[in-house]
Each structure stands twice: as C-alpha cells, then as structure tokens.
C-alpha positions as CSV (number, residue, x, y, z in Angstrom):
1,M,170.7,110.2,15.5
2,Q,167.8,111.1,13.8
3,A,167.8,114.3,15.7
4,E,171.4,114.8,14.4
5,I,170.3,114.1,10.6
6,W,167.2,116.3,10.7
7,C,169.3,119.4,12.0
8,G,171.8,118.8,9.2
9,V,169.1,118.6,6.5
10,A,167.7,122.0,8.2
11,W,171.2,123.3,8.0
12,L,171.6,122.6,4.5
13,E,168.2,123.8,3.6
14,F,168.8,127.1,5.3
15,R,172.2,127.9,3.6
16,A,170.5,127.1,0.2
17,F,167.9,129.6,0.9
18,H,170.1,132.6,2.6
19,R,172.5,132.3,-0.6
20,Q,169.0,132.5,-3.2
21,G,167.8,135.6,-1.2
22,S,171.3,137.0,-1.1
23,S,171.5,136.4,-4.9
24,F,168.0,138.3,-5.2
25,H,168.9,141.2,-3.2
26,R,172.3,141.4,-5.7
27,N,170.2,141.7,-8.9
28,R,167.8,144.3,-6.9
29,S,171.0,146.4,-6.5
30,A,172.0,145.9,-10.1
31,H,169.2,147.0,-11.4
32,G,168.9,150.5,-9.3
33,D,166.6,148.3,-6.8
34,R,164.3,147.2,-9.1
35,L,163.0,143.6,-9.9
36,P,164.5,142.9,-13.2
37,V,162.5,141.2,-15.9
38,S,164.2,137.7,-15.6
39,S,163.9,137.7,-11.5
40,S,159.9,136.5,-11.4
41,A,161.4,133.5,-13.5
42,G,163.9,133.3,-10.7
43,V,162.0,133.9,-7.3
44,A,159.6,131.0,-9.2
45,K,162.3,128.4,-9.1
46,M,163.4,128.8,-5.5
47,R,162.8,126.1,-3.2
48,P,162.3,127.4,0.3
49,M,161.8,125.9,3.3
50,H,157.7,124.2,3.9
51,W,156.7,127.3,6.2
52,L,158.4,130.1,3.7
53,R,155.4,128.8,1.3
54,R,152.9,130.7,2.8
55,L,154.7,133.4,3.8
56,P,156.6,134.6,0.9
57,A,157.9,138.0,1.8
58,L,160.5,136.6,4.0
59,R,162.2,134.8,1.1
60,Y,164.1,138.1,0.8
61,R,167.1,139.1,3.2
62,T,166.2,143.1,2.9
63,Y,162.7,142.5,4.3
64,R,163.8,140.0,6.9
65,E,166.2,142.0,8.5
66,F,163.5,145.1,8.2
67,F,160.9,142.8,9.7
68,A,163.1,141.2,12.5
69,G,164.1,145.3,13.4
70,S,160.6,146.2,13.3
71,A,159.4,143.7,15.9
72,L,162.3,144.6,18.6
73,S,161.7,148.5,18.0
74,N,158.0,148.5,18.2
75,L,158.3,146.5,21.4
76,G,160.2,149.3,22.9
77,A,157.8,152.1,21.4
78,F,154.3,150.4,22.8
79,A,156.2,150.1,26.4
80,Q,157.4,153.6,26.4
81,S,153.8,154.4,25.0
82,S,152.0,152.4,27.9
83,A,154.6,153.9,30.0
84,V,154.0,157.5,29.2
85,I,150.1,157.0,29.8
86,W,150.6,155.8,33.0
87,Q,153.1,158.5,34.4
88,V,150.8,161.2,33.3
89,A,147.6,159.5,34.7
90,E,149.6,158.9,38.0
91,M,150.8,162.3,38.1
92,T,147.5,164.2,37.3
93,G,144.7,161.8,37.9
94,S,143.1,163.9,34.9
95,P,141.5,161.7,32.2
96,E,142.1,165.2,29.9
97,A,145.3,165.2,30.8
98,V,145.8,162.0,29.7
99,G,144.1,162.9,26.6
100,M,146.5,165.8,26.0
101,I,149.5,163.5,25.3
102,P,148.0,161.9,21.7
103,L,146.9,165.7,20.8
104,I,150.2,167.2,21.8
105,R,151.7,164.2,19.5
106,V,149.7,164.8,16.6
107,V,150.0,168.7,15.8
108,P,153.4,168.5,14.7
109,T,152.3,165.1,12.6
110,I,149.8,167.1,10.8
111,L,151.8,170.3,10.2
112,L,155.0,168.6,8.7
113,S,153.8,165.3,7.5
114,L,153.2,166.8,3.6
115,P,156.9,168.5,3.3
116,A,158.0,165.0,4.7
117,G,156.5,163.4,2.3
118,V,157.8,165.3,-0.4
119,I,161.3,164.5,1.0
120,A,160.7,161.0,1.1
121,D,159.4,161.4,-2.7
122,Q,163.0,162.9,-3.9
123,L,165.7,161.8,-1.4
124,D,166.7,158.0,-0.4
125,R,164.7,156.9,2.1
126,R,166.9,154.9,4.0
127,K,169.0,158.0,4.9
128,V,165.5,159.8,6.3
129,L,164.7,156.7,8.2
130,L,168.1,156.5,9.7
131,A,168.0,160.3,10.9
132,T,164.5,160.0,12.7
133,Q,165.4,156.8,14.2
134,L,168.3,158.6,15.8
135,G,166.2,161.3,16.8
136,L,163.4,158.8,18.3
137,L,166.3,157.3,20.6
138,G,167.9,160.6,21.4
139,V,163.8,160.9,22.7
140,A,163.6,158.1,24.3
141,V,167.1,158.7,26.7
142,A,165.7,161.7,27.6
143,L,162.5,160.3,28.9
144,G,164.7,158.0,30.7
145,W,167.0,160.8,32.0
146,I,164.6,163.1,33.3
147,T,162.5,160.3,34.8
148,M,165.5,158.8,36.9
149,S,166.4,162.0,37.9
150,G,163.2,162.6,40.2
151,A,163.0,166.2,38.2
152,V,160.1,165.2,35.6
153,Q,157.4,167.6,35.3
154,L,154.4,167.6,32.8
155,W,155.6,169.8,30.1
156,H,158.7,168.0,30.2
157,I,156.5,164.7,29.0
158,Y,154.7,167.0,26.6
159,L,157.6,168.7,25.0
160,L,159.3,165.7,24.7
161,M,156.3,163.9,23.1
162,A,155.9,167.0,20.6
163,I,159.4,166.2,19.6
164,T,158.0,162.5,18.8
165,G,155.6,163.7,16.8
166,A,157.7,165.6,14.7
167,L,160.1,162.9,14.1
168,R,157.0,160.4,13.2
169,A,155.8,162.6,10.8
170,F,159.2,162.6,8.4
171,D,159.6,158.8,9.5
172,M,155.9,157.2,8.2
173,P,156.0,158.7,4.8
174,A,159.5,157.0,4.5
175,R,159.0,153.8,5.7
176,H,155.3,153.6,3.5
177,A,157.2,154.5,0.3
178,L,160.3,152.2,1.3
179,V,158.4,149.1,2.4
180,P,156.9,147.9,-1.6
181,R,160.3,147.8,-2.6
182,L,161.7,145.2,-0.3
183,V,159.6,142.6,-2.3
184,P,157.8,141.9,-5.7
185,L,154.3,143.3,-6.0
186,R,152.7,139.9,-5.7
187,H,154.2,139.0,-2.6
188,F,153.5,142.8,-1.1
189,P,150.0,141.8,0.7
190,N,151.7,139.2,2.5
191,A,154.5,141.7,3.8
192,V,151.7,144.3,5.0
193,T,150.4,141.1,6.9
194,L,153.7,140.0,8.5
195,N,154.3,144.0,9.2
196,S,151.2,143.9,11.2
197,V,151.9,140.6,12.9
198,A,155.4,142.4,14.0
199,W,153.3,145.2,15.2
200,R,150.7,143.4,17.1
201,I,153.3,141.2,18.6
202,S,155.1,144.1,19.9
203,E,151.5,146.0,20.7
204,V,151.2,142.7,23.1
205,G,154.7,142.7,24.3
206,G,155.1,146.4,25.3
207,P,152.4,147.0,27.7
208,V,153.2,143.6,29.6
209,L,156.7,144.6,30.0
210,M,155.9,147.8,31.1
211,G,153.4,146.6,33.6
212,V,156.1,144.0,34.5
213,M,158.9,146.5,34.6
214,V,157.0,149.1,37.0
215,Y,155.3,146.3,39.0
216,R,158.9,145.1,40.3
217,G,160.2,149.0,40.3
218,G,162.7,148.8,38.0
219,F,166.4,147.6,38.6
220,D,168.9,147.9,41.0
221,F,172.1,147.5,39.6
222,G,174.3,148.5,43.2
223,A,176.3,151.8,41.9
224,F,172.8,152.9,41.0
225,A,169.3,152.1,40.6
226,V,167.0,152.8,37.5
227,P,163.2,153.0,38.5
228,G,160.5,151.4,36.7
229,L,159.1,153.7,34.2
230,A,162.9,155.1,33.4
231,S,163.4,151.4,32.8
232,C,160.6,151.1,29.9
233,Y,162.2,154.4,28.2
234,F,166.2,153.3,28.2
235,F,164.7,149.7,26.9
236,N,162.8,151.5,24.0
237,A,166.2,153.7,23.3
238,L,168.0,150.5,23.4
239,T,165.6,148.4,20.5
240,F,166.2,151.5,18.0
241,L,169.7,149.9,17.3
242,A,167.9,147.1,16.1
243,M,165.8,149.2,13.6
244,I,168.9,151.8,12.5
245,L,171.1,148.4,11.9
246,A,168.6,147.2,9.7
247,Y,168.3,150.6,7.5
248,W,172.4,150.9,7.7
249,R,172.4,147.3,6.0
250,M,170.1,148.3,3.1
251,P,171.0,149.6,0.1
252,P,170.1,153.0,-1.3
253,H,166.2,153.4,-1.8
254,L,166.2,156.3,-4.7
255,P,162.3,156.7,-5.5
256,E,161.8,156.0,-9.3
257,F,161.0,158.7,-12.0
258,E,159.5,158.6,-15.4
259,S,161.4,161.6,-16.3
260,E,164.0,164.2,-14.9
261,S,161.0,166.9,-14.7
262,E,159.7,164.7,-11.8
263,R,162.8,165.9,-9.8
264,I,162.5,168.5,-7.6
265,Q,165.1,171.7,-8.7
266,S,163.8,174.2,-5.9
267,F,162.0,175.1,-2.8
268,G,159.6,176.8,-5.1
269,E,158.1,173.0,-6.6
270,I,157.7,171.6,-3.1
271,L,154.0,173.2,-2.8
272,P,153.1,172.3,-6.2
273,A,154.5,168.6,-5.3
274,I,152.0,168.4,-2.6
275,R,149.3,169.5,-4.2
276,E,149.9,166.6,-6.6
277,G,149.8,164.2,-3.9
278,L,146.9,166.0,-2.5
279,A,145.2,165.9,-6.3
280,F,146.0,162.1,-6.3
281,V,144.0,161.2,-3.3
282,R,141.1,163.4,-3.9
283,K,140.6,162.1,-7.2
284,N,140.8,158.5,-6.4
285,N,137.7,157.7,-4.6
286,V,139.2,154.1,-3.4
287,V,142.3,155.6,-1.5
288,R,140.3,158.5,-0.4
289,S,137.8,156.3,0.9
290,S,140.2,153.9,2.6
291,M,142.0,156.6,4.5
292,L,138.5,158.4,5.5
293,I,136.7,155.7,6.9
294,D,139.8,154.7,9.0
295,F,139.9,158.5,10.4
296,W,136.6,158.6,11.8
297,A,136.4,155.3,12.9
298,T,139.3,155.8,14.8
299,F,138.4,159.0,15.9
300,F,134.8,158.1,17.8
301,S,135.8,154.3,19.2
302,T,139.2,154.8,20.3
303,A,139.6,155.3,24.0
304,D,143.2,154.2,24.9
305,A,143.7,157.0,27.3
306,L,140.7,155.8,29.2
307,L,142.0,152.4,30.3
308,P,143.9,153.3,32.7
309,F,140.4,154.4,34.8
310,Y,139.0,151.0,33.3
311,A,141.6,149.4,35.6
312,T,141.6,151.4,38.6
313,D,138.3,153.2,39.2
314,I,135.9,150.6,37.4
315,F,137.6,147.1,38.0
316,G,139.2,148.4,41.2
317,R,142.5,147.0,40.0
318,D,146.5,148.3,39.3
319,V,148.8,148.7,36.8
320,S,148.9,145.0,35.8
321,A,145.2,145.5,35.1
322,F,145.9,148.2,32.7
323,S,149.0,146.5,31.1
324,Q,146.6,143.3,30.5
325,M,143.8,145.4,28.6
326,Q,146.1,147.1,26.6
327,A,147.7,143.6,25.7
328,A,144.1,142.4,25.2
329,I,143.7,144.3,22.5
330,A,147.2,143.8,21.2
331,V,146.2,139.8,20.9
332,G,143.6,140.3,19.4
333,S,145.0,142.3,16.7
334,F,147.8,139.5,16.7
335,L,146.1,136.9,15.9
336,A,143.9,138.1,13.2
337,A,147.0,139.3,11.7
338,L,148.5,135.9,12.0
339,V,145.1,134.1,10.4
340,M,145.5,136.2,7.2
341,S,149.0,135.9,6.9
342,V,148.6,132.5,6.0
343,L,145.4,133.0,3.8
344,R,145.2,134.1,0.4
345,P,144.6,137.5,-0.2
346,M,140.4,138.7,-0.3
347,R,139.3,140.0,-3.2
348,K,136.8,142.1,-1.8
349,Q,139.1,144.0,0.3
350,G,137.1,147.3,0.3
351,L,133.8,145.5,1.9
352,G,136.1,143.8,4.3
353,V,137.0,146.9,5.3
354,I,133.7,148.2,6.3
355,F,132.6,145.4,8.0
356,A,135.5,145.1,10.0
357,V,134.8,149.0,11.5
358,A,131.5,147.8,11.7
359,I,132.7,144.8,14.3
360,Y,135.3,147.7,15.8
361,G,132.2,150.0,16.7
362,L,129.9,147.2,18.1
363,A,132.7,145.4,20.2
364,T,133.7,148.9,21.9
365,A,130.2,150.0,22.5
366,L,129.5,146.2,24.2
367,F,132.9,147.2,26.2
368,A,131.7,150.1,27.4
369,F,129.4,149.1,30.2
370,C,130.8,145.9,30.7
371,P,130.7,144.4,34.4
372,V,133.2,141.6,34.1
373,Y,136.9,141.8,34.0
374,W,137.7,139.1,31.9
375,L,134.7,139.5,29.4
376,A,136.0,143.1,28.8
377,L,139.6,141.9,27.9
378,V,137.7,139.7,25.7
379,L,135.8,143.0,23.7
380,L,138.7,144.5,23.8
381,A,140.5,141.7,22.0
382,M,137.8,142.0,19.3
383,T,138.3,145.4,18.7
384,G,142.2,144.3,18.1
385,A,141.1,142.0,15.7
386,A,139.0,144.2,13.7
387,D,141.5,147.0,13.5
388,S,144.2,144.5,12.6
389,V,142.2,143.4,9.6
390,S,140.7,146.7,8.3
391,T,144.8,148.4,9.2
392,I,146.1,145.2,6.6
393,W,143.4,146.0,3.9
394,R,143.8,149.1,3.9
395,Q,147.2,149.5,3.6
396,T,147.2,147.0,0.7
397,I,144.5,149.1,-1.5
398,R,146.2,152.3,-0.8
399,Q,149.9,150.8,-1.7
400,V,148.7,148.6,-5.1
401,R,146.9,151.8,-6.5
402,T,150.0,154.0,-5.7
403,P,152.8,155.0,-8.3
404,D,155.9,154.6,-6.6
405,R,156.6,158.2,-7.7
406,L,153.4,159.4,-5.2
407,R,154.1,157.0,-2.3
408,G,155.8,159.2,-0.5
409,R,153.4,162.1,-0.7
410,V,150.2,159.5,-0.1
411,G,151.8,158.2,2.6
412,A,152.1,161.4,4.0
413,V,147.9,162.0,3.9
414,A,147.8,158.5,5.1
415,G,149.8,159.4,7.8
416,I,148.1,162.4,8.9
417,L,144.8,160.8,8.9
418,Q,146.2,157.5,10.6
419,R,147.9,159.0,13.4
420,S,145.6,161.9,13.8
421,G,142.6,159.9,14.3
422,P,143.3,157.7,17.0
423,Q,145.2,160.3,18.7
424,L,142.7,163.2,18.6
425,G,140.0,160.2,19.5
426,D,141.9,159.6,22.8
427,Y,141.5,163.4,23.4
428,E,137.8,163.8,22.5
429,A,137.3,160.4,24.9
430,G,139.2,161.8,27.2
431,F,137.6,165.1,27.2
432,V,133.9,163.7,27.1
433,G,135.1,161.1,29.9
434,E,136.1,164.2,31.9
435,R,132.2,165.5,31.9
436,L,129.6,162.6,30.8
437,G,131.9,160.2,32.5
438,V,134.5,157.4,31.0
439,R,131.7,154.4,30.3
440,L,129.5,156.6,28.6
441,S,132.2,158.2,26.5
442,V,133.2,155.0,25.5
443,L,130.0,154.0,24.2
444,L,129.0,157.2,22.5
445,G,132.0,156.5,20.8
446,G,131.1,153.0,19.9
447,I,127.8,153.7,18.4
448,A,129.2,156.5,16.3
449,C,131.7,153.8,15.0
450,L,129.0,151.7,13.8
451,G,127.0,154.7,12.1
452,I,130.5,155.5,10.0
453,A,130.4,151.7,8.5
454,G,126.9,152.3,7.6
455,L,127.7,155.6,5.9
456,W,130.8,154.2,4.0
457,Y,128.4,151.0,3.0
458,R,126.7,153.5,0.8
459,S,129.9,154.0,-1.0
460,K,130.6,152.1,-4.2
461,A,133.9,152.5,-4.8
462,L,135.3,150.9,-1.7
463,R,132.2,148.4,-1.1
464,E,133.1,146.9,-4.6
465,Y,136.7,147.6,-5.1
466,E,138.6,144.0,-5.7
467,H,142.5,143.3,-4.7
468,T,144.8,142.5,-7.7
469,T,148.5,143.0,-8.1
470,K,148.4,142.8,-12.3
C-alpha cells in the first residue's frame, strides 16, 4: 500500500513538473525564443522534484529532449568510431593507416567550419542540424552496407570519413550556438555539465557495445546475417533518429540580431562576417587561450589511434581489451562530469583548466610504459577525468563570454581547434609510433602536454579568469 501511495505522489509531481516545463517553452516561443523579463520569477517559483534541484537545466522540456537525443545518438557515434578504428587496424596492421582516419576527417572540418559558422549565425540553427543529422545517418548506412557486402576497401572508409568531417563542420557551430538558448544563462553551466555527462555515458557505452557486437560476430536474422562491424554502423544509423526527433520538435532557433544591418544580404558579406568572428577570438584573450590550450594539449597527448596496438602487441589481448581501454577513458570522463553536475560552478575556471591539462599530460606519460593492464586502465580513466573537467570549463568560458550573434562563428573556430587537435594528434601519435615505437610516442606526448600546461600558467588572462553569469 505504501508503495502505491509513493508511486501516486511521484506521478503527480511528474505531471506538475511537465506542465511547468511546457509553460516555460510556450513563453519562450511567444517571445522569439528568448526568455521574457517575467520568466525568471516564474522559474524561481517552480518546485521541481528533489533530484532536479541539483540539475536545474533538466527543468526545461526542449533541453530534456535534446539531452536524451544526444545521449543516444552519441552512443551510436562512439560505437561507429571504435568500429572504424578496429576495422582499419585489422585490414592494415599499420598505426599510421589508423592515424590517417582522424587526419582525413579533420581536413574538411578545417576548410568548411568558418563558412559553416556564418551559416549558423544567419539561418535557423534547428534546420541546419536536421540536415547534418540526416547526412550522418546516410554515412552510417553506407558504412554498414559496404562492410556487410564484403566489398569494403580502405579508400571507401577514408572517403566516408571525409564526408563525416564535412558534415560535422556544419553541425558543431550550429549546435554550439543552439544550446545556450535552451536554458536561462544562470543554468547554462549545468547544461554544459549535463551535456558532458551524456557525452561521457555514450563514450563508455559505445566502445563496450562495439566490442560486444564484434566479439559475438554480429546478428543472424535467418534470411540474412549482419557481421559484427556492420551491426555497429547500422546501430549508429538508428540512433540518429533520436536526435532528428528532438530537433524536429524544437521551435525555430533563429539568431538574435541587434539590428538589421547584422543580417547578411549577399555572398560578398560572408568574408567580412568570418573576419568579424576571427577578430573577436583574437581580441578576447580568455576565449582565445581556452581554445589554444585545448588544441595543443590534445595534439600532443591524444593517442587513441595506438590503443589497438596496446591491446594486441603490448598486453597480448584482443578486441575486448581495446574496447575496455576506450571505455576506461570514458568512465573517468563520466565520473568527473557527474561530480561536477551536482557541484556549484567553480569561480576560478581558467586556473582549473590549466591544472586539468597538467593532470591529463601526467596520466598520459605514466600510461606510456605502464606494465600492468589494470593500472593502465586506471591511468586512462585519469586522462578521461582530466579532459572532462577541462572541456566543461572551457565550453562554459567560451559560451558565457561570446554574444549570441557571434556564437556560430566563434563556435566554428572552437570546432576547428577542438576537432583538429585530437585528430591531428592521433595521426602524429601513429606517425611517431610507426618510427620510434608505440610506448615512446605516448610518453613524448604526455611530457609535451605538461609543458603546455606550464606555458599557459603564465597566461594571466586565463589563470585569473573568474566565472560569473551576471
């Protein structure tokens, strides 16, 4: 009887909470998707369930749907990413060939991100994101089909990875510009942290799911069979539907212009708009520093391309060990993000970024020559935790310090550095690993990352930055 009463009370709380969230979003739509002056008082009067008091961003329906869709879609994306790395490692046995995957992905990102940022600052960001998600779904289906047919060649994978990079170039600026509009500014740090939690959950589950699918050999449906690697790609295609549904249900998200002169009227105005975004990054020392420290740290210290060779050549294991090592990074990231989601935002976030980068480099250097498998997993988890903390604070700094009309372009610059750092770093690690050995490649990267943290400690703008939402 007590259980029935408890369930009834919980259901009433949920219904009241859902009605409050829906009312909030109706108010946003009525005011051009901006918070009306009176909405802050309305939000303050809400009485969410106890666990939501620590997760205020989840009070808002549109953000909840975005959060759920991202978690599921990212799960498929990480399963696919791990499958591609393992597939190329099996096909070639070459660290450099595996390192080529992120290099090929990042080239179109670098070339297209700046014009993509202009598009995100001019068009309905929701429509841009719908288009990119449909394109990425098509890539996943193509990967699954050619793998299942047995006709897959290395250039097929490289070509599809290049298309993925081009689509991600348009996806990231629009997404970065969209998220700050889903919650009030005072709850945005919590939204960034929850996004990181969703990302990290997927980062844990994706490689594990890939390992299970590949280990069991896929699925047999009687009339046809889907091999393990192909099943990872088809699963990813299905998960894109969750994100597409979340964007479909959103109201339009047009950029906020202070005057009509800020709206681009012709192609000739695109280049000046790009220059305006670059000028903002160049002049804002805190935003610029938060981007550059991430680029150089991940360029030197990222070594995901070498994990298959740690699994097989160094620890003498199989695909399960590879997926476990990738999952260990994600577990550390997830736990760090989870802790941060229930803590008050740190004021000295710039200093926190610098120390997180130092821990990232130290853990990487210690992992390089670690002789014990379980200890290697712990060190990888430390790298994930440090990277998660750094990511959350860097994104908060950038988004809070950037005006809405420039968020697409600034997000594009951030996207170039954020994606090119680890992906060029993977190629650098594979290139050095092919010539000097896998362990020495990782060690040198970790030491270089420690040097980057020391260099940016001398940056007064980043070291003394204090977070505020006022």
